[in-house]
Structure formats: C-alpha cells, structure tokens
C-alpha positions as a Markdown table, in Angstrom:
| # | Residue | x | y | z |
|---|---|---|---|---|
| 1 | Unk | 15.1 | -23.1 | -15.3 |
| 2 | Unk | 12.5 | -25.4 | -13.7 |
| 3 | Unk | 14.6 | -25.4 | -10.5 |
| 4 | Unk | 14.4 | -21.6 | -10.3 |
| 5 | Unk | 10.7 | -21.7 | -10.7 |
| 6 | Unk | 10.1 | -24.1 | -7.8 |
| 7 | Unk | 8.2 | -22.3 | -5.0 |
| 8 | Unk | 9.7 | -24.5 | -2.2 |
| 9 | Unk | 13.3 | -24.1 | -3.1 |
| 10 | Unk | 16.0 | -24.7 | -0.5 |
| 11 | Unk | 16.7 | -21.0 | 0.4 |
| 12 | Unk | 13.0 | -20.2 | 0.7 |
| 13 | Unk | 12.5 | -23.1 | 3.1 |
| 14 | Unk | 15.5 | -22.0 | 5.2 |
| 15 | Unk | 14.1 | -18.5 | 5.5 |
| 16 | Unk | 10.7 | -19.9 | 6.5 |
| 17 | Unk | 12.3 | -22.0 | 9.2 |
| 18 | Unk | 14.3 | -19.0 | 10.4 |
| 19 | Unk | 11.2 | -16.9 | 10.5 |
| 20 | Unk | 9.5 | -19.6 | 12.6 |
| 21 | Unk | 12.3 | -19.6 | 15.1 |
| 22 | Unk | 12.3 | -15.9 | 15.4 |
| 23 | Unk | 8.6 | -15.7 | 16.3 |
| 24 | Unk | 8.7 | -18.9 | 18.4 |
| 25 | Unk | 11.4 | -17.3 | 20.6 |
| 26 | Unk | 9.3 | -14.1 | 20.8 |
| 27 | Unk | 5.9 | -15.8 | 21.6 |
| 28 | Unk | 7.2 | -18.4 | 24.0 |
| 29 | Unk | 7.8 | -15.6 | 26.5 |
| 30 | Unk | 5.0 | -13.1 | 25.6 |
| 31 | Unk | 2.2 | -14.5 | 27.8 |
| 32 | Unk | 4.5 | -15.1 | 30.8 |
| 33 | Unk | 6.4 | -11.8 | 31.0 |
| 34 | Unk | 3.7 | -10.0 | 33.0 |
| 35 | Unk | 3.8 | -12.8 | 35.5 |
| 36 | Unk | 7.6 | -12.7 | 35.6 |
| 37 | Unk | 7.7 | -8.9 | 36.2 |
| 38 | Unk | 5.0 | -9.3 | 39.0 |
| 39 | Unk | 6.6 | -12.2 | 40.8 |
| 40 | Unk | 10.3 | -11.3 | 40.5 |
| 41 | Unk | 10.2 | -7.5 | 40.7 |
| 42 | Unk | 6.9 | -6.9 | 42.3 |
| 43 | Unk | 5.8 | -4.7 | 39.4 |
| 44 | Unk | 2.3 | -3.3 | 39.4 |
| 45 | Unk | -0.1 | -3.5 | 36.4 |
| 46 | Unk | 0.6 | 0.0 | 35.1 |
| 47 | Unk | 4.3 | -0.5 | 35.4 |
| 48 | Unk | 4.1 | -3.9 | 33.6 |
| 49 | Unk | 2.2 | -2.2 | 30.8 |
| 50 | Unk | 4.9 | 0.5 | 30.6 |
| 51 | Unk | 7.8 | -1.9 | 30.6 |
| 52 | Unk | 6.3 | -4.2 | 27.9 |
| 53 | Unk | 5.2 | -1.3 | 25.6 |
| 54 | Unk | 8.8 | -0.2 | 25.2 |
| 55 | Unk | 9.5 | -3.2 | 22.9 |
| 56 | Unk | 6.7 | -2.2 | 20.5 |
| 57 | Unk | 7.7 | 1.5 | 20.5 |
| 58 | Unk | 11.4 | 0.7 | 19.7 |
| 59 | Unk | 10.4 | -1.8 | 17.0 |
| 60 | Unk | 8.2 | 0.9 | 15.4 |
| 61 | Unk | 11.0 | 3.5 | 15.5 |
| 62 | Unk | 13.5 | 1.1 | 13.9 |
| 63 | Unk | 11.3 | -0.2 | 11.0 |
| 64 | Unk | 11.5 | 2.9 | 8.7 |
| 65 | Unk | 15.3 | 2.9 | 8.9 |
| 66 | Unk | 15.4 | -0.9 | 8.6 |
| 67 | Unk | 13.7 | -0.7 | 5.2 |
| 68 | Unk | 16.2 | 1.9 | 4.0 |
| 69 | Unk | 19.2 | -0.1 | 5.3 |
| 70 | Unk | 17.9 | -3.4 | 3.7 |
| 71 | Unk | 17.6 | -1.6 | 0.4 |
| 72 | Unk | 20.9 | 0.3 | 0.6 |
| 73 | Unk | 23.3 | -2.4 | 2.0 |
| 74 | Unk | 23.9 | -6.1 | 1.4 |
| 75 | Unk | 20.8 | -7.8 | 2.7 |
| 76 | Unk | 22.6 | -10.9 | 3.9 |
| 77 | Unk | 24.8 | -8.8 | 6.1 |
| 78 | Unk | 21.9 | -6.8 | 7.5 |
| 79 | Unk | 20.0 | -10.0 | 8.2 |
| 80 | Unk | 22.9 | -11.6 | 10.1 |
| 81 | Unk | 23.6 | -8.5 | 12.2 |
| 82 | Unk | 19.9 | -8.0 | 13.1 |
| 83 | Unk | 19.3 | -11.7 | 13.8 |
| 84 | Unk | 22.5 | -11.9 | 15.9 |
| 85 | Unk | 21.5 | -8.9 | 18.0 |
| 86 | Unk | 18.0 | -10.2 | 18.4 |
| 87 | Unk | 19.3 | -13.5 | 19.8 |
| 88 | Unk | 21.9 | -11.9 | 22.1 |
| 89 | Unk | 19.2 | -9.8 | 23.9 |
| 90 | Unk | 17.6 | -13.0 | 25.3 |
| 91 | Unk | 20.8 | -13.4 | 27.3 |
| 92 | Unk | 20.1 | -9.9 | 28.6 |
| 93 | Unk | 16.9 | -11.1 | 30.3 |
| 94 | Unk | 19.0 | -13.7 | 32.2 |
| 95 | Unk | 21.5 | -11.1 | 33.3 |
| 96 | Unk | 18.9 | -8.3 | 34.3 |
| 97 | Unk | 18.8 | -8.4 | 38.1 |
| 98 | Unk | 16.7 | -5.3 | 38.6 |
| 99 | Unk | 13.5 | -4.0 | 37.1 |
| 100 | Unk | 15.3 | -1.0 | 35.6 |
| 101 | Unk | 17.8 | -3.3 | 33.8 |
| 102 | Unk | 15.1 | -5.5 | 32.6 |
| 103 | Unk | 13.2 | -2.5 | 31.3 |
| 104 | Unk | 16.3 | -1.3 | 29.4 |
| 105 | Unk | 16.9 | -4.7 | 27.9 |
| 106 | Unk | 13.3 | -5.3 | 26.9 |
| 107 | Unk | 13.0 | -1.8 | 25.3 |
| 108 | Unk | 16.2 | -2.1 | 23.3 |
| 109 | Unk | 15.3 | -5.6 | 22.2 |
| 110 | Unk | 12.5 | -4.1 | 20.0 |
| 111 | Unk | 15.1 | -2.5 | 17.8 |
| 112 | Unk | 16.7 | -5.7 | 16.3 |
| 113 | Unk | 13.2 | -7.3 | 16.2 |
| 114 | Unk | 11.9 | -4.5 | 14.0 |
| 115 | Unk | 15.0 | -4.7 | 11.8 |
| 116 | Unk | 14.9 | -8.5 | 11.6 |
| 117 | Unk | 11.3 | -8.8 | 10.6 |
| 118 | Unk | 11.9 | -6.4 | 7.7 |
| 119 | Unk | 15.2 | -8.0 | 6.6 |
| 120 | Unk | 14.1 | -11.6 | 6.8 |
| 121 | Unk | 10.8 | -11.0 | 4.9 |
| 122 | Unk | 12.7 | -9.1 | 2.2 |
| 123 | Unk | 15.3 | -11.9 | 1.8 |
| 124 | Unk | 12.3 | -14.3 | 1.5 |
| 125 | Unk | 11.1 | -12.2 | -1.5 |
| 126 | Unk | 14.6 | -12.2 | -3.0 |
| 127 | Unk | 14.9 | -16.0 | -3.0 |
| 128 | Unk | 11.4 | -16.6 | -4.5 |
| 129 | Unk | 11.2 | -17.1 | -8.3 |
| 130 | Unk | 9.4 | -14.1 | -9.8 |
| 131 | Unk | 6.6 | -16.2 | -11.2 |
| 132 | Unk | 5.8 | -17.6 | -7.8 |
| 133 | Unk | 6.5 | -14.5 | -5.7 |
| 134 | Unk | 2.9 | -13.5 | -5.0 |
| 135 | Unk | 2.0 | -17.0 | -3.8 |
| 136 | Unk | 5.2 | -17.4 | -1.8 |
| 137 | Unk | 4.6 | -14.2 | 0.1 |
| 138 | Unk | 1.3 | -15.6 | 1.2 |
| 139 | Unk | 2.8 | -18.9 | 2.4 |
| 140 | Unk | 5.6 | -17.1 | 4.2 |
| 141 | Unk | 3.3 | -15.9 | 6.9 |
| 142 | Unk | 2.4 | -19.5 | 7.8 |
| 143 | Unk | 5.7 | -19.8 | 9.6 |
| 144 | Unk | 5.0 | -17.0 | 12.1 |
| 145 | Unk | 1.3 | -18.0 | 12.3 |
| 146 | Unk | 2.4 | -21.5 | 13.3 |
| 147 | Unk | 4.8 | -20.1 | 15.9 |
| 148 | Unk | 2.1 | -17.8 | 17.3 |
| 149 | Unk | -0.2 | -20.8 | 17.6 |
| 150 | Unk | 2.1 | -23.2 | 19.5 |
| 151 | Unk | 4.8 | -21.2 | 21.2 |
| 152 | Unk | 2.6 | -19.6 | 24.0 |
| 153 | Unk | 1.1 | -23.0 | 24.8 |
| 154 | Unk | 4.5 | -24.6 | 25.0 |
| 155 | Unk | 5.8 | -21.8 | 27.2 |
| 156 | Unk | 2.9 | -22.0 | 29.6 |
| 157 | Unk | 3.2 | -25.8 | 29.7 |
| 158 | Unk | 6.9 | -25.7 | 30.5 |
| 159 | Unk | 6.4 | -23.1 | 33.2 |
| 160 | Unk | 3.5 | -25.0 | 34.7 |
| 161 | Unk | 5.8 | -28.1 | 35.3 |
| 162 | Unk | 9.1 | -26.4 | 36.0 |
| 163 | Unk | 8.2 | -23.0 | 37.5 |
| 164 | Unk | 11.4 | -21.8 | 35.9 |
| 165 | Unk | 11.5 | -18.5 | 33.9 |
| 166 | Unk | 15.3 | -19.0 | 33.5 |
| 167 | Unk | 14.7 | -22.2 | 31.5 |
| 168 | Unk | 12.3 | -20.3 | 29.2 |
| 169 | Unk | 14.8 | -17.5 | 28.7 |
| 170 | Unk | 17.5 | -20.1 | 27.8 |
| 171 | Unk | 15.1 | -21.9 | 25.4 |
| 172 | Unk | 14.3 | -18.6 | 23.6 |
| 173 | Unk | 18.0 | -17.9 | 23.3 |
| 174 | Unk | 18.8 | -21.3 | 21.9 |
| 175 | Unk | 15.9 | -21.3 | 19.4 |
| 176 | Unk | 16.9 | -17.8 | 18.2 |
| 177 | Unk | 20.6 | -18.9 | 17.8 |
| 178 | Unk | 19.4 | -21.9 | 15.8 |
| 179 | Unk | 17.4 | -19.5 | 13.5 |
| 180 | Unk | 20.6 | -17.4 | 13.0 |
| 181 | Unk | 22.5 | -20.5 | 12.0 |
| 182 | Unk | 19.8 | -21.5 | 9.5 |
| 183 | Unk | 19.7 | -18.0 | 7.9 |
| 184 | Unk | 23.5 | -18.0 | 7.7 |
| 185 | Unk | 23.3 | -20.8 | 5.2 |
| 186 | Unk | 20.9 | -18.9 | 2.9 |
| 187 | Unk | 22.6 | -18.0 | -0.5 |
| 188 | Unk | 21.6 | -14.8 | -2.2 |
| 189 | Unk | 22.3 | -14.1 | -5.8 |
| 190 | Unk | 24.4 | -11.0 | -6.5 |
| 191 | Unk | 21.4 | -9.4 | -8.2 |
| 192 | Unk | 19.3 | -9.8 | -5.1 |
| 193 | Unk | 21.5 | -7.3 | -3.2 |
| 194 | Unk | 20.5 | -3.9 | -4.6 |
| 195 | Unk | 22.6 | -0.9 | -4.0 |
| 196 | Unk | 20.3 | 2.1 | -3.7 |
| 197 | Unk | 22.0 | 5.1 | -5.2 |
| 198 | Unk | 19.0 | 7.4 | -5.3 |
| 199 | Unk | 19.1 | 10.8 | -3.6 |
| 200 | Unk | 18.0 | 10.9 | 0.0 |
| 201 | Unk | 14.2 | 11.3 | 0.4 |
| 202 | Unk | 11.4 | 10.3 | 2.7 |
| 203 | Unk | 10.5 | 7.6 | 0.2 |
| 204 | Unk | 13.5 | 5.7 | 1.5 |
| 205 | Unk | 11.8 | 5.3 | 4.9 |
| 206 | Unk | 8.1 | 5.1 | 3.9 |
| 207 | Unk | 6.8 | 4.0 | 0.5 |
| 208 | Unk | 5.0 | 7.2 | -0.5 |
| 209 | Unk | 3.6 | 5.4 | -3.6 |
| 210 | Unk | 1.7 | 3.1 | -1.3 |
| 211 | Unk | 0.4 | 5.6 | 1.2 |
| 212 | Unk | -3.3 | 4.7 | 0.9 |
| 213 | Unk | -2.5 | 1.0 | 1.3 |
| 214 | Unk | -0.7 | 2.0 | 4.5 |
| 215 | Unk | -3.6 | 4.1 | 5.7 |
| 216 | Unk | -6.0 | 1.1 | 5.1 |
| 217 | Unk | -3.7 | -1.2 | 7.2 |
| 218 | Unk | -3.7 | 1.3 | 10.1 |
| 219 | Unk | -7.5 | 0.7 | 10.4 |
| 220 | Unk | -7.0 | -3.0 | 10.5 |
| 221 | Unk | -4.1 | -2.8 | 13.0 |
| 222 | Unk | -6.3 | -0.6 | 15.2 |
| 223 | Unk | -9.0 | -3.3 | 15.4 |
| 224 | Unk | -6.6 | -6.0 | 16.3 |
| 225 | Unk | -4.8 | -3.7 | 18.8 |
| 226 | Unk | -8.0 | -3.3 | 20.8 |
| 227 | Unk | -8.9 | -6.9 | 20.6 |
| 228 | Unk | -5.5 | -8.4 | 21.6 |
| 229 | Unk | -5.1 | -6.1 | 24.6 |
| 230 | Unk | -8.6 | -5.9 | 26.0 |
| 231 | Unk | -10.0 | -9.3 | 25.1 |
| 232 | Unk | -9.3 | -11.0 | 28.4 |
| 233 | Unk | -10.9 | -8.4 | 30.6 |
| 234 | Unk | -13.9 | -7.8 | 28.2 |
| 235 | Unk | -14.5 | -11.6 | 28.1 |
| 236 | Unk | -14.5 | -11.8 | 31.9 |
| 237 | Unk | -16.5 | -8.7 | 32.8 |
| 238 | Unk | -19.0 | -8.6 | 29.9 |
| 239 | Unk | -19.3 | -12.2 | 28.7 |
| 240 | Unk | -18.5 | -14.1 | 31.9 |
| 241 | Unk | -15.7 | -16.1 | 30.1 |
| 242 | Unk | -12.6 | -16.7 | 32.2 |
| 243 | Unk | -9.4 | -18.5 | 31.1 |
| 244 | Unk | -10.5 | -18.5 | 27.5 |
| 245 | Unk | -8.0 | -16.1 | 26.1 |
| 246 | Unk | -5.4 | -18.7 | 25.2 |
| 247 | Unk | -8.0 | -20.8 | 23.3 |
| 248 | Unk | -9.3 | -17.7 | 21.6 |
| 249 | Unk | -5.9 | -16.8 | 20.1 |
| 250 | Unk | -5.2 | -20.5 | 19.3 |
| 251 | Unk | -8.4 | -20.5 | 17.2 |
| 252 | Unk | -7.4 | -17.2 | 15.7 |
| 253 | Unk | -4.1 | -18.7 | 14.6 |
| 254 | Unk | -5.9 | -21.8 | 13.2 |
| 255 | Unk | -8.0 | -19.4 | 11.1 |
| 256 | Unk | -4.8 | -17.6 | 9.9 |
| 257 | Unk | -3.2 | -20.9 | 8.9 |
| 258 | Unk | -6.3 | -22.3 | 7.1 |
| 259 | Unk | -6.7 | -19.0 | 5.2 |
| 260 | Unk | -3.1 | -19.0 | 4.0 |
| 261 | Unk | -3.6 | -22.5 | 2.7 |
| 262 | Unk | -7.0 | -21.9 | 1.2 |
| 263 | Unk | -6.0 | -18.5 | -0.3 |
| 264 | Unk | -2.9 | -19.9 | -2.0 |
| 265 | Unk | -4.7 | -20.5 | -5.3 |
| 266 | Unk | -6.0 | -17.0 | -5.6 |
| 267 | Unk | -2.5 | -15.6 | -4.8 |
| 268 | Unk | -1.0 | -18.0 | -7.3 |
| 269 | Unk | -3.3 | -16.5 | -10.0 |
| 270 | Unk | -2.4 | -13.0 | -8.9 |
| 271 | Unk | -5.8 | -12.2 | -7.5 |
| 272 | Unk | -4.6 | -10.1 | -4.6 |
| 273 | Unk | -7.5 | -7.6 | -4.6 |
| 274 | Unk | -9.9 | -10.5 | -4.4 |
| 275 | Unk | -8.1 | -11.9 | -1.4 |
| 276 | Unk | -7.9 | -8.5 | 0.3 |
| 277 | Unk | -11.6 | -7.8 | -0.2 |
| 278 | Unk | -12.8 | -11.2 | 0.9 |
| 279 | Unk | -10.5 | -11.2 | 3.9 |
| 280 | Unk | -11.6 | -7.7 | 5.1 |
| 281 | Unk | -15.3 | -8.7 | 4.9 |
| 282 | Unk | -14.8 | -11.9 | 6.8 |
| 283 | Unk | -12.8 | -10.1 | 9.5 |
| 284 | Unk | -15.6 | -7.4 | 9.8 |
| 285 | Unk | -18.1 | -10.2 | 10.3 |
| 286 | Unk | -15.9 | -11.7 | 13.0 |
| 287 | Unk | -15.5 | -8.4 | 14.9 |
| 288 | Unk | -19.3 | -7.7 | 14.6 |
| 289 | Unk | -20.2 | -11.1 | 15.9 |
| 290 | Unk | -17.8 | -10.6 | 18.8 |
| 291 | Unk | -19.5 | -7.4 | 20.0 |
| 292 | Unk | -23.0 | -8.7 | 19.3 |
| 293 | Unk | -22.5 | -12.0 | 21.3 |
| 294 | Unk | -23.8 | -10.6 | 24.7 |
| 295 | Unk | -26.9 | -9.1 | 23.0 |
| 296 | Unk | -27.7 | -12.2 | 20.9 |
| 297 | Unk | -27.1 | -14.6 | 23.8 |
| 298 | Unk | -29.7 | -12.8 | 25.9 |
| 299 | Unk | -32.2 | -13.7 | 23.2 |
| 300 | Unk | -31.5 | -17.4 | 23.7 |
| 301 | Unk | -31.8 | -17.5 | 27.4 |
| 302 | Unk | -32.1 | -21.3 | 27.5 |
| 303 | Unk | -28.8 | -21.9 | 25.8 |
| 304 | Unk | -27.2 | -18.5 | 26.5 |
| 305 | Unk | -24.0 | -19.9 | 27.8 |
| 306 | Unk | -23.5 | -22.3 | 24.9 |
| 307 | Unk | -24.4 | -19.5 | 22.4 |
| 308 | Unk | -22.0 | -17.1 | 24.1 |
| 309 | Unk | -19.1 | -19.6 | 23.8 |
| 310 | Unk | -19.9 | -20.5 | 20.2 |
| 311 | Unk | -20.1 | -16.8 | 19.2 |
| 312 | Unk | -17.0 | -15.9 | 21.2 |
| 313 | Unk | -14.8 | -18.6 | 19.8 |
| 314 | Unk | -16.4 | -18.5 | 16.4 |
| 315 | Unk | -15.4 | -14.8 | 16.1 |
| 316 | Unk | -11.8 | -15.8 | 16.7 |
| 317 | Unk | -11.9 | -18.2 | 13.8 |
| 318 | Unk | -13.5 | -15.7 | 11.5 |
| 319 | Unk | -11.1 | -12.9 | 12.4 |
| 320 | Unk | -8.1 | -15.3 | 11.9 |
| 321 | Unk | -9.5 | -16.4 | 8.5 |
| 322 | Unk | -10.1 | -12.8 | 7.4 |
| 323 | Unk | -6.7 | -11.5 | 8.5 |
| 324 | Unk | -5.0 | -14.5 | 6.9 |
| 325 | Unk | -6.5 | -13.5 | 3.6 |
| 326 | Unk | -6.0 | -9.8 | 4.0 |
| 327 | Unk | -2.5 | -9.5 | 5.3 |
| 328 | Unk | -0.5 | -11.3 | 2.5 |
| 329 | Unk | -2.7 | -9.5 | -0.1 |
| 330 | Unk | -1.8 | -6.1 | 1.3 |
| 331 | Unk | 1.8 | -7.1 | 1.6 |
| 332 | Unk | 1.8 | -8.1 | -2.1 |
| 333 | Unk | 0.0 | -5.0 | -3.2 |
| 334 | Unk | 2.5 | -2.8 | -1.3 |
| 335 | Unk | 5.4 | -4.7 | -2.9 |
| 336 | Unk | 3.9 | -4.4 | -6.3 |
| 337 | Unk | 3.6 | -0.6 | -6.3 |
| 338 | Unk | 7.2 | -0.4 | -5.2 |
| 339 | Unk | 10.2 | -0.5 | -7.5 |
| 340 | Unk | 12.7 | -3.4 | -7.2 |
| 341 | Unk | 15.1 | -1.3 | -5.2 |
| 342 | Unk | 12.4 | -0.5 | -2.6 |
| 343 | Unk | 11.3 | -4.0 | -1.5 |
| 344 | Unk | 12.7 | -3.4 | 2.0 |
| 345 | Unk | 10.9 | -0.1 | 2.2 |
| 346 | Unk | 7.7 | -1.7 | 1.1 |
| 347 | Unk | 7.9 | -4.4 | 3.7 |
| 348 | Unk | 8.7 | -1.9 | 6.5 |
| 349 | Unk | 5.8 | 0.4 | 5.3 |
| 350 | Unk | 3.2 | -2.3 | 5.8 |
| 351 | Unk | 4.7 | -3.3 | 9.2 |
| 352 | Unk | 4.9 | 0.4 | 10.3 |
| 353 | Unk | 1.2 | 0.9 | 9.3 |
| 354 | Unk | 0.1 | -2.1 | 11.3 |
| 355 | Unk | 2.2 | -1.0 | 14.3 |
| 356 | Unk | 0.7 | 2.5 | 14.2 |
| 357 | Unk | -2.8 | 1.1 | 14.1 |
| 358 | Unk | -2.0 | -1.3 | 16.9 |
| 359 | Unk | -0.7 | 1.5 | 19.1 |
| 360 | Unk | -3.6 | 3.8 | 18.3 |
| 361 | Unk | -6.0 | 0.9 | 19.1 |
| 362 | Unk | -4.4 | 0.3 | 22.5 |
| 363 | Unk | -4.5 | 4.0 | 23.4 |
| 364 | Unk | -8.0 | 4.8 | 22.1 |
| 365 | Unk | -9.4 | 1.5 | 23.4 |
| 366 | Unk | -8.1 | 2.3 | 26.9 |
| 367 | Unk | -9.6 | 5.9 | 26.8 |
| 368 | Unk | -13.0 | 4.8 | 25.4 |
| 369 | Unk | -13.3 | 1.9 | 27.8 |
| 370 | Unk | -12.4 | 4.2 | 30.8 |
| 371 | Unk | -15.0 | 6.8 | 29.7 |
| 372 | Unk | -17.8 | 4.6 | 28.2 |
| 373 | Unk | -17.0 | 1.0 | 29.0 |
| 374 | Unk | -15.5 | -1.9 | 27.1 |
| 375 | Unk | -18.5 | -2.5 | 24.9 |
| 376 | Unk | -18.1 | 1.0 | 23.5 |
| 377 | Unk | -14.4 | 0.3 | 22.9 |
| 378 | Unk | -15.3 | -2.7 | 20.8 |
| 379 | Unk | -18.1 | -0.9 | 18.9 |
| 380 | Unk | -15.3 | 1.6 | 18.0 |
| 381 | Unk | -13.4 | -1.4 | 16.6 |
| 382 | Unk | -16.4 | -2.3 | 14.4 |
| 383 | Unk | -16.7 | 1.3 | 13.1 |
| 384 | Unk | -13.0 | 1.7 | 12.4 |
| 385 | Unk | -12.8 | -1.7 | 10.7 |
| 386 | Unk | -15.9 | -1.0 | 8.6 |
| 387 | Unk | -14.4 | 2.4 | 7.6 |
| 388 | Unk | -11.3 | 0.5 | 6.4 |
| 389 | Unk | -13.4 | -1.9 | 4.3 |
| 390 | Unk | -15.3 | 1.0 | 2.8 |
| 391 | Unk | -12.1 | 2.8 | 2.0 |
| 392 | Unk | -10.7 | -0.2 | 0.2 |
| 393 | Unk | -13.7 | -0.7 | -2.1 |
| 394 | Unk | -14.2 | 3.0 | -2.7 |
| 395 | Unk | -10.6 | 4.1 | -3.2 |
| 396 | Unk | -7.8 | 1.8 | -2.3 |
| 397 | Unk | -8.5 | -0.9 | -4.9 |
| 398 | Unk | -8.4 | 1.6 | -7.7 |
| 399 | Unk | -5.4 | 3.3 | -6.2 |
| 400 | Unk | -3.5 | 0.1 | -6.3 |
| 401 | Unk | -4.5 | -0.9 | -9.8 |
| 402 | Unk | -3.4 | 2.5 | -11.1 |
| 403 | Unk | 0.1 | 2.2 | -9.5 |
| 404 | Unk | 0.6 | -1.5 | -9.9 |
| 405 | Unk | 3.9 | -2.3 | -11.6 |
| 406 | Unk | 3.3 | -6.1 | -12.0 |
| 407 | Unk | 1.0 | -7.0 | -14.9 |
| 408 | Unk | 0.4 | -10.5 | -13.6 |
| 409 | Unk | -1.2 | -9.2 | -10.4 |
| 410 | Unk | -4.6 | -7.6 | -10.2 |
C-alpha cells in the first residue's frame, strides 16, 4: 500500500521524463525556425508568421477530439500513436525541400502535438496515487518548464557553432523517439483505462461543468499571448533593450520552476484556490510592472537604464512565479469538477482555453499595436489580466467549490 502512495513512483517518473523530451524536441527548434525559413526559403516576415501559426491552429483543433479519444479508448494506445506521429514529423522537416512542403509538415505536426500533450498528462494523472494527485499534477509541469528553460539555449548554442539546421532536426527527432521509448515502458492498471459509454454530447469535447474555469484561463492565455509574441519588438522600440528576449524567457522559466517547488506544500494540502489566487495576483503585478517600467525609469533619470533592466527582467520572474502557481491550480480545479471518465476532456479543456486566449492575444495585440502602439497593447494585457483576477475572486472560486467532486481539495 505504501508503494502505491509514493508520489515519485516509477511510472510517474517515466511520464515526467517523456514529457520533458516532448517539450525539449519542440523548444529546441522554436527560436530558430523563423531564421531557417528566412535563410533557406527566403520567406518574408508575414509569410513566416503564417507558416508558424498553422502549428498552433492545428493543435487547437485536435485538442477537443483528443480529450474524447483519451477517455473513450485505451490511453496507452492513444499515447503511443500520438507520440509516434509527433516524432515522425521531425523527419518531415528534413525531407521538406520547398516552402510549401515545409508549411504542410509544420501545420500537420500540430495535430499529434495537441493529442500528445493531452494523452501524456492524462496518463500522468492515472499513474499518480489518488492521495498525492493534486501535488503530483503541480510537479508534472516542472518537466516542460525545465525543457522550455534549457532547450532554446541549447538549440541556439548548437546552431552558433555548427550553422546546421539539419543537425537540430535530427536531434529533435532522436530526442522525441527516446521519449516514445520511455513512454512505451509505462504500465497502466486496467482500471486506469476507462471505456466511456455515455451518449454522444458536447461534454465529450469540452468540459461543460468547468466552463467558467475555462473562461478564466482564456484571460490569462490572452495576456501571455501578447507578451510572448510582441516582447522583443516592444523591448527594442519602447525600452531600448535589444537581445534580451532569451534572458527574459529564461527568467520566466526560472520563476515557473521555483513556484512549482514552493507551491508543492499548498497543493499537497489541497489548497488549490489559494495557489490560484496568489498566482494570479503575482502575475498581475508582473504584467503591471512590465508596462510601467518606461514611465518609472523616466523618474529615475540618473539610473534609468539600470532601473529599466531591473524592472524588465524582474517582471519576467514575477510572471513566471505567478503562472507557475496559477496553472497547476487551475488544472487541478478542472480535473476535480470532472468525473473520473472525463479526465482527458478536463485536460483538453484547460489547454483549449489557454490556446484560445493565446490566439486572441496575438490577434488583438497586433490590431491594437497597429492602431494605438505597443504600449496600448500591453495596457490591454493588464486590463484583461485584472478582469480575470476579479472574475476568479467574485465568481470562479465559488463556482469551483460548488462543483468540486473531491472533498480533500478546496
């Protein structure tokens, strides 16, 4: 019995390692793909944006069906198929000799990625002991946070010394295949594979019981969507910071990792609403500091450049800390308002909501920045984020507590 109640059991560790390889393979290429498209195919900036956006759109389209499939069919089988397809598509990058072929491969690659992130996280929940599930979900995110922190740096380092995109594609392929092998050794109990025999309904694709949680997550995804896509140009044009984007996201990842470790005790005690609330407030402070940096630095003219740097990078740490508390808390809340045969749907719901928010942030941020400037776009971020925080404390927290199916979580 004690063995079953161990958090770091063998299967959970394997799923964590596999999740790390999945995101490592993804992030090692992410910062370099625009350069690859420009150098090898002569793609312009607008074409590069169009090519790369296809991945996200396809992942978003696949996620609702992925949640249904993960709940309705053997999860290990779904996991192996989606991971295998995800790995194989890296070979497609090597074979794509024209921009059209690369666009097709990149767009289709988002499908197995969307399915894989849902299936792997659902299997992670299955292999956790019920008494440690809330805590384990929080620690699970450490694996992709760590990959996000180191993979881009490694990719840029390798390219700097080899100038070989082909080597990076091969490395991503090998790492993804290694993850598939690790997941292949995971053993699931028969009870962990749930046959969903309920009548077809929209609740199979989106967790209707958790709709307000999803709406809240849209607001936070919106904020990060604007930040992640317009950070570099805003930093250069408004703050006068060039070349600091990589360091910014590194610090953001450090904040994510630290918050997962620090917030483990609260999750272990089932205090998910506490983690969610504190995380949202910390993130809001980070976004507000980010947009106020140019104004505040002008007040400290003697040390303005030092103040700008401290505020700029300090906001990254705060946003990372906040999101690291908030994300696993919302994932736990969504899972705990779902029935046992809806875990896959719950996971896909939280990911869909984040993706919708990210997409809206990219679109609205671009329109607002074109009409009113980048400062206005980031003030929009603060307003949307503050609206999400207010919504949580005024409505979402009570909504969750009314529908919560787990008495040990509050």
